[in-house]
Predicted model as a PDB file, atoms N, CA, C, CB and O in Angstrom, pLDDT in the B-factor column:
MODEL        1                                                                  
ATOM      1  N   MET A   1       0.848  -1.172   0.000  1.00 76.00           N  
ATOM      2  CA  MET A   1       0.000   0.000   0.000  1.00 76.00           C  
ATOM      3  C   MET A   1       0.896   1.238   0.000  1.00 76.00           C  
ATOM      4  CB  MET A   1      -0.966  -0.003   1.224  1.00 76.00           C  
ATOM      5  O   MET A   1       1.804   1.353   0.823  1.00 76.00           O  
ATOM      6  N   ALA A   2       0.645   2.129  -0.894  1.00 84.00           N  
ATOM      7  CA  ALA A   2       1.404   3.376  -0.960  1.00 84.00           C  
ATOM      8  C   ALA A   2       0.809   4.385   0.017  1.00 84.00           C  
ATOM      9  CB  ALA A   2       1.407   3.949  -2.405  1.00 84.00           C  
ATOM     10  O   ALA A   2      -0.407   4.562   0.086  1.00 84.00           O  
ATOM     11  N   VAL A   3       1.681   5.037   0.764  1.00 86.00           N  
ATOM     12  CA  VAL A   3       1.266   6.042   1.748  1.00 86.00           C  
ATOM     13  C   VAL A   3       1.741   7.409   1.262  1.00 86.00           C  
ATOM     14  CB  VAL A   3       1.843   5.718   3.177  1.00 86.00           C  
ATOM     15  O   VAL A   3       2.917   7.566   0.935  1.00 86.00           O  
ATOM     16  N   PRO A   4       0.848   8.405   1.209  1.00 83.00           N  
ATOM     17  CA  PRO A   4       1.280   9.749   0.800  1.00 83.00           C  
ATOM     18  C   PRO A   4       2.396  10.260   1.714  1.00 83.00           C  
ATOM     19  CB  PRO A   4       0.084  10.732   0.820  1.00 83.00           C  
ATOM     20  O   PRO A   4       2.256  10.279   2.937  1.00 83.00           O  
ATOM     21  N   ALA A   5       3.492  10.669   1.105  1.00 86.00           N  
ATOM     22  CA  ALA A   5       4.670  11.044   1.891  1.00 86.00           C  
ATOM     23  C   ALA A   5       4.764  12.533   2.208  1.00 86.00           C  
ATOM     24  CB  ALA A   5       5.900  10.626   1.165  1.00 86.00           C  
ATOM     25  O   ALA A   5       5.686  12.956   2.906  1.00 86.00           O  
ATOM     26  N   HIS A   6       3.831  13.329   1.708  1.00 90.00           N  
ATOM     27  CA  HIS A   6       3.929  14.772   1.924  1.00 90.00           C  
ATOM     28  C   HIS A   6       3.839  15.125   3.417  1.00 90.00           C  
ATOM     29  CB  HIS A   6       2.821  15.498   1.142  1.00 90.00           C  
ATOM     30  O   HIS A   6       2.936  14.679   4.126  1.00 90.00           O  
ATOM     31  N   TYR A   7       4.783  15.922   3.861  1.00 93.00           N  
ATOM     32  CA  TYR A   7       4.854  16.449   5.222  1.00 93.00           C  
ATOM     33  C   TYR A   7       5.048  15.381   6.311  1.00 93.00           C  
ATOM     34  CB  TYR A   7       3.606  17.217   5.510  1.00 93.00           C  
ATOM     35  O   TYR A   7       4.815  15.660   7.487  1.00 93.00           O  
ATOM     36  N   ILE A   8       5.465  14.182   5.945  1.00 94.00           N  
ATOM     37  CA  ILE A   8       5.671  13.097   6.919  1.00 94.00           C  
ATOM     38  C   ILE A   8       6.633  13.527   8.020  1.00 94.00           C  
ATOM     39  CB  ILE A   8       6.207  11.834   6.216  1.00 94.00           C  
ATOM     40  O   ILE A   8       6.374  13.290   9.200  1.00 94.00           O  
ATOM     41  N   SER A   9       7.735  14.154   7.644  1.00 92.00           N  
ATOM     42  CA  SER A   9       8.757  14.496   8.631  1.00 92.00           C  
ATOM     43  C   SER A   9       8.556  15.871   9.247  1.00 92.00           C  
ATOM     44  CB  SER A   9      10.114  14.428   8.000  1.00 92.00           C  
ATOM     45  O   SER A   9       9.385  16.325  10.036  1.00 92.00           O  
ATOM     46  N   GLN A  10       7.453  16.543   8.889  1.00 95.00           N  
ATOM     47  CA  GLN A  10       7.181  17.873   9.431  1.00 95.00           C  
ATOM     48  C   GLN A  10       5.906  17.923  10.257  1.00 95.00           C  
ATOM     49  CB  GLN A  10       7.091  18.874   8.313  1.00 95.00           C  
ATOM     50  O   GLN A  10       5.504  18.997  10.703  1.00 95.00           O  
ATOM     51  N   THR A  11       5.261  16.777  10.468  1.00 96.00           N  
ATOM     52  CA  THR A  11       3.982  16.708  11.175  1.00 96.00           C  
ATOM     53  C   THR A  11       4.184  16.205  12.598  1.00 96.00           C  
ATOM     54  CB  THR A  11       2.997  15.797  10.425  1.00 96.00           C  
ATOM     55  O   THR A  11       4.787  15.153  12.808  1.00 96.00           O  
ATOM     56  N   CYS A  12       3.682  16.954  13.573  1.00 97.00           N  
ATOM     57  CA  CYS A  12       3.799  16.579  14.978  1.00 97.00           C  
ATOM     58  C   CYS A  12       2.855  15.426  15.306  1.00 97.00           C  
ATOM     59  CB  CYS A  12       3.503  17.784  15.883  1.00 97.00           C  
ATOM     60  O   CYS A  12       1.686  15.440  14.922  1.00 97.00           O  
ATOM     61  N   LEU A  13       3.368  14.445  16.008  1.00 94.00           N  
ATOM     62  CA  LEU A  13       2.573  13.297  16.424  1.00 94.00           C  
ATOM     63  C   LEU A  13       1.526  13.677  17.469  1.00 94.00           C  
ATOM     64  CB  LEU A  13       3.479  12.208  16.971  1.00 94.00           C  
ATOM     65  O   LEU A  13       0.464  13.058  17.539  1.00 94.00           O  
ATOM     66  N   CYS A  14       1.814  14.671  18.263  1.00 94.00           N  
ATOM     67  CA  CYS A  14       0.931  15.029  19.383  1.00 94.00           C  
ATOM     68  C   CYS A  14      -0.191  15.975  18.985  1.00 94.00           C  
ATOM     69  CB  CYS A  14       1.737  15.658  20.487  1.00 94.00           C  
ATOM     70  O   CYS A  14      -1.343  15.778  19.371  1.00 94.00           O  
ATOM     71  N   CYS A  15       0.144  16.996  18.219  1.00 95.00           N  
ATOM     72  CA  CYS A  15      -0.866  18.021  17.931  1.00 95.00           C  
ATOM     73  C   CYS A  15      -1.226  18.129  16.456  1.00 95.00           C  
ATOM     74  CB  CYS A  15      -0.382  19.353  18.413  1.00 95.00           C  
ATOM     75  O   CYS A  15      -2.190  18.813  16.111  1.00 95.00           O  
ATOM     76  N   GLY A  16      -0.475  17.470  15.577  1.00 94.00           N  
ATOM     77  CA  GLY A  16      -0.758  17.518  14.150  1.00 94.00           C  
ATOM     78  C   GLY A  16      -0.245  18.766  13.454  1.00 94.00           C  
ATOM     79  O   GLY A  16      -0.479  18.942  12.259  1.00 94.00           O  
ATOM     80  N   HIS A  17       0.456  19.643  14.181  1.00 95.00           N  
ATOM     81  CA  HIS A  17       0.995  20.874  13.595  1.00 95.00           C  
ATOM     82  C   HIS A  17       2.022  20.520  12.517  1.00 95.00           C  
ATOM     83  CB  HIS A  17       1.639  21.776  14.692  1.00 95.00           C  
ATOM     84  O   HIS A  17       2.923  19.714  12.750  1.00 95.00           O  
ATOM     85  N   VAL A  18       1.879  21.125  11.343  1.00 96.00           N  
ATOM     86  CA  VAL A  18       2.790  20.884  10.233  1.00 96.00           C  
ATOM     87  C   VAL A  18       3.569  22.161   9.945  1.00 96.00           C  
ATOM     88  CB  VAL A  18       2.020  20.408   8.971  1.00 96.00           C  
ATOM     89  O   VAL A  18       2.990  23.215   9.683  1.00 96.00           O  
ATOM     90  N   SER A  19       4.884  22.045  10.000  1.00 95.00           N  
ATOM     91  CA  SER A  19       5.741  23.193   9.722  1.00 95.00           C  
ATOM     92  C   SER A  19       7.143  22.701   9.389  1.00 95.00           C  
ATOM     93  CB  SER A  19       5.772  24.174  10.928  1.00 95.00           C  
ATOM     94  O   SER A  19       7.635  21.747   9.993  1.00 95.00           O  
ATOM     95  N   ARG A  20       7.783  23.360   8.422  1.00 94.00           N  
ATOM     96  CA  ARG A  20       9.166  22.967   8.121  1.00 94.00           C  
ATOM     97  C   ARG A  20      10.086  23.298   9.295  1.00 94.00           C  
ATOM     98  CB  ARG A  20       9.665  23.671   6.837  1.00 94.00           C  
ATOM     99  O   ARG A  20      11.153  22.697   9.421  1.00 94.00           O  
ATOM    100  N   GLU A  21       9.698  24.236  10.152  1.00 96.00           N  
ATOM    101  CA  GLU A  21      10.499  24.570  11.329  1.00 96.00           C  
ATOM    102  C   GLU A  21      10.486  23.447  12.367  1.00 96.00           C  
ATOM    103  CB  GLU A  21       9.989  25.860  11.957  1.00 96.00           C  
ATOM    104  O   GLU A  21      11.339  23.418  13.253  1.00 96.00           O  
ATOM    105  N   ASN A  22       9.524  22.519  12.266  1.00 96.00           N  
ATOM    106  CA  ASN A  22       9.504  21.374  13.182  1.00 96.00           C  
ATOM    107  C   ASN A  22      10.720  20.477  12.983  1.00 96.00           C  
ATOM    108  CB  ASN A  22       8.224  20.562  12.988  1.00 96.00           C  
ATOM    109  O   ASN A  22      11.170  19.820  13.922  1.00 96.00           O  
ATOM    110  N   ARG A  23      11.247  20.450  11.775  1.00 95.00           N  
ATOM    111  CA  ARG A  23      12.396  19.605  11.456  1.00 95.00           C  
ATOM    112  C   ARG A  23      13.655  20.440  11.623  1.00 95.00           C  
ATOM    113  CB  ARG A  23      12.296  19.019  10.006  1.00 95.00           C  
ATOM    114  O   ARG A  23      14.101  21.097  10.683  1.00 95.00           O  
ATOM    115  N   LYS A  24      14.232  20.412  12.832  1.00 91.00           N  
ATOM    116  CA  LYS A  24      15.379  21.263  13.161  1.00 91.00           C  
ATOM    117  C   LYS A  24      16.621  20.882  12.366  1.00 91.00           C  
ATOM    118  CB  LYS A  24      15.680  21.183  14.649  1.00 91.00           C  
ATOM    119  O   LYS A  24      17.313  21.751  11.835  1.00 91.00           O  
ATOM    120  N   THR A  25      16.904  19.589  12.282  1.00 94.00           N  
ATOM    121  CA  THR A  25      18.032  19.072  11.514  1.00 94.00           C  
ATOM    122  C   THR A  25      17.578  17.765  10.866  1.00 94.00           C  
ATOM    123  CB  THR A  25      19.307  18.855  12.423  1.00 94.00           C  
ATOM    124  O   THR A  25      16.417  17.375  10.988  1.00 94.00           O  
ATOM    125  N   GLN A  26      18.488  17.103  10.188  1.00 93.00           N  
ATOM    126  CA  GLN A  26      18.170  15.808   9.585  1.00 93.00           C  
ATOM    127  C   GLN A  26      17.724  14.804  10.650  1.00 93.00           C  
ATOM    128  CB  GLN A  26      19.388  15.262   8.818  1.00 93.00           C  
ATOM    129  O   GLN A  26      16.915  13.922  10.362  1.00 93.00           O  
ATOM    130  N   ALA A  27      18.238  14.926  11.869  1.00 96.00           N  
ATOM    131  CA  ALA A  27      17.963  13.939  12.920  1.00 96.00           C  
ATOM    132  C   ALA A  27      17.016  14.426  14.020  1.00 96.00           C  
ATOM    133  CB  ALA A  27      19.251  13.518  13.545  1.00 96.00           C  
ATOM    134  O   ALA A  27      16.523  13.613  14.801  1.00 96.00           O  
ATOM    135  N   ILE A  28      16.754  15.722  14.097  1.00 96.00           N  
ATOM    136  CA  ILE A  28      16.006  16.260  15.241  1.00 96.00           C  
ATOM    137  C   ILE A  28      14.654  16.833  14.796  1.00 96.00           C  
ATOM    138  CB  ILE A  28      16.834  17.351  15.957  1.00 96.00           C  
ATOM    139  O   ILE A  28      14.580  17.657  13.885  1.00 96.00           O  
ATOM    140  N   PHE A  29      13.591  16.373  15.463  1.00 97.00           N  
ATOM    141  CA  PHE A  29      12.253  16.915  15.274  1.00 97.00           C  
ATOM    142  C   PHE A  29      11.847  17.599  16.569  1.00 97.00           C  
ATOM    143  CB  PHE A  29      11.228  15.799  14.871  1.00 97.00           C  
ATOM    144  O   PHE A  29      11.908  16.985  17.635  1.00 97.00           O  
ATOM    145  N   GLU A  30      11.435  18.856  16.497  1.00 97.00           N  
ATOM    146  CA  GLU A  30      10.908  19.602  17.647  1.00 97.00           C  
ATOM    147  C   GLU A  30       9.718  20.426  17.168  1.00 97.00           C  
ATOM    148  CB  GLU A  30      12.012  20.524  18.295  1.00 97.00           C  
ATOM    149  O   GLU A  30       9.879  21.355  16.376  1.00 97.00           O  
ATOM    150  N   CYS A  31       8.530  20.086  17.647  1.00 97.00           N  
ATOM    151  CA  CYS A  31       7.334  20.809  17.236  1.00 97.00           C  
ATOM    152  C   CYS A  31       7.344  22.216  17.823  1.00 97.00           C  
ATOM    153  CB  CYS A  31       6.065  20.052  17.671  1.00 97.00           C  
ATOM    154  O   CYS A  31       7.488  22.395  19.032  1.00 97.00           O  
ATOM    155  N   VAL A  32       7.190  23.204  16.958  1.00 95.00           N  
ATOM    156  CA  VAL A  32       7.168  24.588  17.429  1.00 95.00           C  
ATOM    157  C   VAL A  32       5.816  24.947  18.034  1.00 95.00           C  
ATOM    158  CB  VAL A  32       7.498  25.544  16.283  1.00 95.00           C  
ATOM    159  O   VAL A  32       5.705  25.956  18.731  1.00 95.00           O  
ATOM    160  N   GLY A  33       4.787  24.143  17.782  1.00 92.00           N  
ATOM    161  CA  GLY A  33       3.457  24.418  18.311  1.00 92.00           C  
ATOM    162  C   GLY A  33       3.167  23.736  19.629  1.00 92.00           C  
ATOM    163  O   GLY A  33       2.410  24.258  20.446  1.00 92.00           O  
ATOM    164  N   TYR A  34       3.771  22.555  19.849  1.00 92.00           N  
ATOM    165  CA  TYR A  34       3.440  21.748  21.022  1.00 92.00           C  
ATOM    166  C   TYR A  34       4.644  21.478  21.917  1.00 92.00           C  
ATOM    167  CB  TYR A  34       2.836  20.439  20.586  1.00 92.00           C  
ATOM    168  O   TYR A  34       4.485  21.025  23.051  1.00 92.00           O  
ATOM    169  N   ASN A  35       5.838  21.749  21.421  1.00 90.00           N  
ATOM    170  CA  ASN A  35       7.078  21.524  22.149  1.00 90.00           C  
ATOM    171  C   ASN A  35       7.391  20.032  22.310  1.00 90.00           C  
ATOM    172  CB  ASN A  35       7.001  22.186  23.514  1.00 90.00           C  
ATOM    173  O   ASN A  35       8.081  19.643  23.253  1.00 90.00           O  
ATOM    174  N   TYR A  36       6.891  19.199  21.399  1.00 95.00           N  
ATOM    175  CA  TYR A  36       7.213  17.770  21.387  1.00 95.00           C  
ATOM    176  C   TYR A  36       8.515  17.570  20.628  1.00 95.00           C  
ATOM    177  CB  TYR A  36       6.062  16.934  20.745  1.00 95.00           C  
ATOM    178  O   TYR A  36       8.710  18.161  19.566  1.00 95.00           O  
ATOM    179  N   ALA A  37       9.406  16.745  21.158  1.00 97.00           N  
ATOM    180  CA  ALA A  37      10.687  16.478  20.503  1.00 97.00           C  
ATOM    181  C   ALA A  37      10.947  14.980  20.448  1.00 97.00           C  
ATOM    182  CB  ALA A  37      11.838  17.195  21.238  1.00 97.00           C  
ATOM    183  O   ALA A  37      10.591  14.233  21.359  1.00 97.00           O  
ATOM    184  N   ASN A  38      11.584  14.559  19.346  1.00 97.00           N  
ATOM    185  CA  ASN A  38      11.947  13.161  19.172  1.00 97.00           C  
ATOM    186  C   ASN A  38      12.914  13.077  18.001  1.00 97.00           C  
ATOM    187  CB  ASN A  38      10.684  12.262  18.936  1.00 97.00           C  
ATOM    188  O   ASN A  38      13.168  14.075  17.326  1.00 97.00           O  
ATOM    189  N   ASN A  39      13.447  11.897  17.762  1.00 96.00           N  
ATOM    190  CA  ASN A  39      14.271  11.661  16.592  1.00 96.00           C  
ATOM    191  C   ASN A  39      13.387  11.804  15.356  1.00 96.00           C  
ATOM    192  CB  ASN A  39      14.949  10.253  16.649  1.00 96.00           C  
ATOM    193  O   ASN A  39      12.278  11.272  15.324  1.00 96.00           O  
ATOM    194  N   ALA A  40      13.866  12.516  14.343  1.00 95.00           N  
ATOM    195  CA  ALA A  40      13.061  12.787  13.151  1.00 95.00           C  
ATOM    196  C   ALA A  40      12.677  11.506  12.415  1.00 95.00           C  
ATOM    197  CB  ALA A  40      13.818  13.712  12.210  1.00 95.00           C  
ATOM    198  O   ALA A  40      11.581  11.429  11.861  1.00 95.00           O  
ATOM    199  N   ASP A  41      13.543  10.508  12.397  1.00 95.00           N  
ATOM    200  CA  ASP A  41      13.215   9.246  11.730  1.00 95.00           C  
ATOM    201  C   ASP A  41      12.097   8.507  12.460  1.00 95.00           C  
ATOM    202  CB  ASP A  41      14.456   8.353  11.637  1.00 95.00           C  
ATOM    203  O   ASP A  41      11.258   7.867  11.826  1.00 95.00           O  
ATOM    204  N   VAL A  42      12.082   8.594  13.785  1.00 96.00           N  
ATOM    205  CA  VAL A  42      11.018   7.965  14.577  1.00 96.00           C  
ATOM    206  C   VAL A  42       9.690   8.652  14.274  1.00 96.00           C  
ATOM    207  CB  VAL A  42      11.337   8.036  16.105  1.00 96.00           C  
ATOM    208  O   VAL A  42       8.679   7.985  14.056  1.00 96.00           O  
ATOM    209  N   VAL A  43       9.693   9.964  14.260  1.00 96.00           N  
ATOM    210  CA  VAL A  43       8.470  10.724  13.966  1.00 96.00           C  
ATOM    211  C   VAL A  43       7.956  10.381  12.568  1.00 96.00           C  
ATOM    212  CB  VAL A  43       8.732  12.250  14.083  1.00 96.00           C  
ATOM    213  O   VAL A  43       6.764  10.135  12.386  1.00 96.00           O  
ATOM    214  N   GLY A  44       8.852  10.364  11.585  1.00 95.00           N  
ATOM    215  CA  GLY A  44       8.454  10.025  10.226  1.00 95.00           C  
ATOM    216  C   GLY A  44       7.888   8.619  10.125  1.00 95.00           C  
ATOM    217  O   GLY A  44       6.888   8.401   9.440  1.00 95.00           O  
ATOM    218  N   SER A  45       8.516   7.663  10.801  1.00 95.00           N  
ATOM    219  CA  SER A  45       8.046   6.273  10.766  1.00 95.00           C  
ATOM    220  C   SER A  45       6.665   6.128  11.389  1.00 95.00           C  
ATOM    221  CB  SER A  45       9.034   5.363  11.489  1.00 95.00           C  
ATOM    222  O   SER A  45       5.810   5.423  10.853  1.00 95.00           O  
ATOM    223  N   ILE A  46       6.449   6.783  12.505  1.00 96.00           N  
ATOM    224  CA  ILE A  46       5.143   6.711  13.167  1.00 96.00           C  
ATOM    225  C   ILE A  46       4.076   7.378  12.301  1.00 96.00           C  
ATOM    226  CB  ILE A  46       5.200   7.381  14.564  1.00 96.00           C  
ATOM    227  O   ILE A  46       2.947   6.892  12.225  1.00 96.00           O  
ATOM    228  N   ASN A  47       4.424   8.483  11.650  1.00 96.00           N  
ATOM    229  CA  ASN A  47       3.471   9.142  10.762  1.00 96.00           C  
ATOM    230  C   ASN A  47       3.116   8.255   9.570  1.00 96.00           C  
ATOM    231  CB  ASN A  47       4.038  10.474  10.274  1.00 96.00           C  
ATOM    232  O   ASN A  47       1.957   8.219   9.156  1.00 96.00           O  
ATOM    233  N   VAL A  48       4.092   7.542   9.012  1.00 95.00           N  
ATOM    234  CA  VAL A  48       3.817   6.617   7.909  1.00 95.00           C  
ATOM    235  C   VAL A  48       2.884   5.505   8.383  1.00 95.00           C  
ATOM    236  CB  VAL A  48       5.136   6.017   7.350  1.00 95.00           C  
ATOM    237  O   VAL A  48       1.926   5.161   7.691  1.00 95.00           O  
ATOM    238  N   LEU A  49       3.158   4.947   9.552  1.00 95.00           N  
ATOM    239  CA  LEU A  49       2.316   3.890  10.106  1.00 95.00           C  
ATOM    240  C   LEU A  49       0.890   4.381  10.320  1.00 95.00           C  
ATOM    241  CB  LEU A  49       2.899   3.378  11.424  1.00 95.00           C  
ATOM    242  O   LEU A  49      -0.068   3.694   9.965  1.00 95.00           O  
ATOM    243  N   GLU A  50       0.750   5.571  10.903  1.00 93.00           N  
ATOM    244  CA  GLU A  50      -0.582   6.132  11.168  1.00 93.00           C  
ATOM    245  C   GLU A  50      -1.337   6.373   9.870  1.00 93.00           C  
ATOM    246  CB  GLU A  50      -0.469   7.445  11.961  1.00 93.00           C  
ATOM    247  O   GLU A  50      -2.529   6.076   9.787  1.00 93.00           O  
ATOM    248  N   ARG A  51      -0.667   6.903   8.863  1.00 92.00           N  
ATOM    249  CA  ARG A  51      -1.332   7.148   7.579  1.00 92.00           C  
ATOM    250  C   ARG A  51      -1.720   5.832   6.906  1.00 92.00           C  
ATOM    251  CB  ARG A  51      -0.418   7.968   6.648  1.00 92.00           C  
ATOM    252  O   ARG A  51      -2.767   5.747   6.265  1.00 92.00           O  
ATOM    253  N   GLY A  52      -0.887   4.817   7.049  1.00 92.00           N  
ATOM    254  CA  GLY A  52      -1.228   3.507   6.509  1.00 92.00           C  
ATOM    255  C   GLY A  52      -2.461   2.931   7.173  1.00 92.00           C  
ATOM    256  O   GLY A  52      -3.331   2.372   6.504  1.00 92.00           O  
ATOM    257  N   HIS A  53      -2.539   3.066   8.485  1.00 92.00           N  
ATOM    258  CA  HIS A  53      -3.729   2.604   9.214  1.00 92.00           C  
ATOM    259  C   HIS A  53      -4.974   3.352   8.751  1.00 92.00           C  
ATOM    260  CB  HIS A  53      -3.540   2.786  10.733  1.00 92.00           C  
ATOM    261  O   HIS A  53      -6.036   2.756   8.568  1.00 92.00           O  
ATOM    262  N   ARG A  54      -4.836   4.657   8.565  1.00 89.00           N  
ATOM    263  CA  ARG A  54      -5.964   5.471   8.122  1.00 89.00           C  
ATOM    264  C   ARG A  54      -6.422   5.070   6.712  1.00 89.00           C  
ATOM    265  CB  ARG A  54      -5.584   6.959   8.151  1.00 89.00           C  
ATOM    266  O   ARG A  54      -7.618   4.968   6.443  1.00 89.00           O  
ATOM    267  N   LEU A  55      -5.450   4.844   5.823  1.00 89.00           N  
ATOM    268  CA  LEU A  55      -5.790   4.408   4.471  1.00 89.00           C  
ATOM    269  C   LEU A  55      -6.494   3.061   4.482  1.00 89.00           C  
ATOM    270  CB  LEU A  55      -4.538   4.331   3.609  1.00 89.00           C  
ATOM    271  O   LEU A  55      -7.485   2.864   3.779  1.00 89.00           O  
ATOM    272  N   LEU A  56      -5.986   2.145   5.273  1.00 89.00           N  
ATOM    273  CA  LEU A  56      -6.589   0.821   5.362  1.00 89.00           C  
ATOM    274  C   LEU A  56      -8.008   0.907   5.914  1.00 89.00           C  
ATOM    275  CB  LEU A  56      -5.734  -0.098   6.241  1.00 89.00           C  
ATOM    276  O   LEU A  56      -8.908   0.232   5.415  1.00 89.00           O  
ATOM    277  N   ALA A  57      -8.214   1.724   6.930  1.00 88.00           N  
ATOM    278  CA  ALA A  57      -9.549   1.895   7.506  1.00 88.00           C  
ATOM    279  C   ALA A  57     -10.509   2.473   6.470  1.00 88.00           C  
ATOM    280  CB  ALA A  57      -9.492   2.808   8.749  1.00 88.00           C  
ATOM    281  O   ALA A  57     -11.671   2.072   6.408  1.00 88.00           O  
ATOM    282  N   CYS A  58     -10.034   3.402   5.664  1.00 84.00           N  
ATOM    283  CA  CYS A  58     -10.883   3.996   4.624  1.00 84.00           C  
ATOM    284  C   CYS A  58     -11.234   2.961   3.562  1.00 84.00           C  
ATOM    285  CB  CYS A  58     -10.179   5.205   3.973  1.00 84.00           C  
ATOM    286  O   CYS A  58     -12.360   2.948   3.066  1.00 84.00           O  
ATOM    287  N   GLU A  59     -10.287   2.093   3.207  1.00 75.00           N  
ATOM    288  CA  GLU A  59     -10.569   1.041   2.225  1.00 75.00           C  
ATOM    289  C   GLU A  59     -11.619   0.076   2.755  1.00 75.00           C  
ATOM    290  CB  GLU A  59      -9.285   0.277   1.866  1.00 75.00           C  
ATOM    291  O   GLU A  59     -12.500  -0.357   2.012  1.00 75.00           O  
ATOM    292  N   VAL A  60     -11.529  -0.257   4.017  1.00 71.00           N  
ATOM    293  CA  VAL A  60     -12.478  -1.184   4.622  1.00 71.00           C  
ATOM    294  C   VAL A  60     -13.877  -0.566   4.649  1.00 71.00           C  
ATOM    295  CB  VAL A  60     -12.028  -1.566   6.051  1.00 71.00           C  
ATOM    296  O   VAL A  60     -14.869  -1.251   4.402  1.00 71.00           O  
ATOM    297  N   ARG A  61     -13.949   0.727   4.948  1.00 67.00           N  
ATOM    298  CA  ARG A  61     -15.247   1.413   5.013  1.00 67.00           C  
ATOM    299  C   ARG A  61     -15.734   1.856   3.650  1.00 67.00           C  
ATOM    300  CB  ARG A  61     -15.159   2.614   5.928  1.00 67.00           C  
ATOM    301  O   ARG A  61     -16.890   2.254   3.513  1.00 67.00           O  
ATOM    302  N   GLY A  62     -14.880   1.797   2.635  1.00 65.00           N  
ATOM    303  CA  GLY A  62     -15.281   2.217   1.288  1.00 65.00           C  
ATOM    304  C   GLY A  62     -15.295   3.708   1.092  1.00 65.00           C  
ATOM    305  O   GLY A  62     -16.001   4.212   0.217  1.00 65.00           O  
ATOM    306  N   THR A  63     -14.520   4.434   1.899  1.00 61.00           N  
ATOM    307  CA  THR A  63     -14.445   5.881   1.766  1.00 61.00           C  
ATOM    308  C   THR A  63     -13.056   6.259   1.283  1.00 61.00           C  
ATOM    309  CB  THR A  63     -14.775   6.584   3.107  1.00 61.00           C  
ATOM    310  O   THR A  63     -12.222   5.387   1.041  1.00 61.00           O  
ATOM    311  N   THR A  64     -12.805   7.543   1.142  1.00 61.00           N  
ATOM    312  CA  THR A  64     -11.483   8.012   0.757  1.00 61.00           C  
ATOM    313  C   THR A  64     -10.871   8.806   1.893  1.00 61.00           C  
ATOM    314  CB  THR A  64     -11.552   8.861  -0.519  1.00 61.00           C  
ATOM    315  O   THR A  64     -11.580   9.405   2.702  1.00 61.00           O  
ATOM    316  N   MET A  65      -9.539   8.804   1.946  1.00 54.00           N  
ATOM    317  CA  MET A  65      -8.827   9.546   2.973  1.00 54.00           C  
ATOM    318  C   MET A  65      -8.760  11.010   2.581  1.00 54.00           C  
ATOM    319  CB  MET A  65      -7.413   8.974   3.189  1.00 54.00           C  
ATOM    320  O   MET A  65      -8.428  11.326   1.438  1.00 54.00           O  
ATOM    321  N   PRO A  66      -9.071  11.911   3.507  1.00 59.00           N  
ATOM    322  CA  PRO A  66      -8.954  13.349   3.193  1.00 59.00           C  
ATOM    323  C   PRO A  66      -7.507  13.694   2.886  1.00 59.00           C  
ATOM    324  CB  PRO A  66      -9.476  14.223   4.369  1.00 59.00           C  
ATOM    325  O   PRO A  66      -6.591  13.135   3.490  1.00 59.00           O  
ATOM    326  N   THR A  67      -7.299  14.596   1.967  1.00 59.00           N  
ATOM    327  CA  THR A  67      -5.945  15.024   1.627  1.00 59.00           C  
ATOM    328  C   THR A  67      -5.546  16.211   2.467  1.00 59.00           C  
ATOM    329  CB  THR A  67      -5.837  15.366   0.143  1.00 59.00           C  
ATOM    330  O   THR A  67      -6.392  17.006   2.877  1.00 59.00           O  
ATOM    331  N   ALA A  68      -4.248  16.332   2.726  1.00 54.00           N  
ATOM    332  CA  ALA A  68      -3.742  17.467   3.496  1.00 54.00           C  
ATOM    333  C   ALA A  68      -3.775  18.719   2.636  1.00 54.00           C  
ATOM    334  CB  ALA A  68      -2.306  17.195   4.006  1.00 54.00           C  
ATOM    335  O   ALA A  68      -3.576  18.663   1.422  1.00 54.00           O  
ATOM    336  N   THR A  69      -4.025  19.838   3.276  1.00 48.00           N  
ATOM    337  CA  THR A  69      -4.041  21.103   2.546  1.00 48.00           C  
ATOM    338  C   THR A  69      -2.913  21.965   2.991  1.00 48.00           C  
ATOM    339  CB  THR A  69      -5.356  21.833   2.731  1.00 48.00           C  
ATOM    340  O   THR A  69      -2.752  23.079   2.493  1.00 48.00           O  
TER     341      THR A  69                                                      
ENDMDL                                                                          
END                                                                             
């Protein structure tokens, strides 16, 4: 299953805030809206997993996943 990759590494796991400033370096993620910090690869991986779950749930229900704006 293909997962939309847009903003994966810039989206906060806690509050959903999306900003390029959230990605401090290649390795550091710090949300400027919620003050959540973690390894950027961990944040990206969890976001991919969450989006995959959402896509799968939409397929099961026969709906479509809303796109990010």
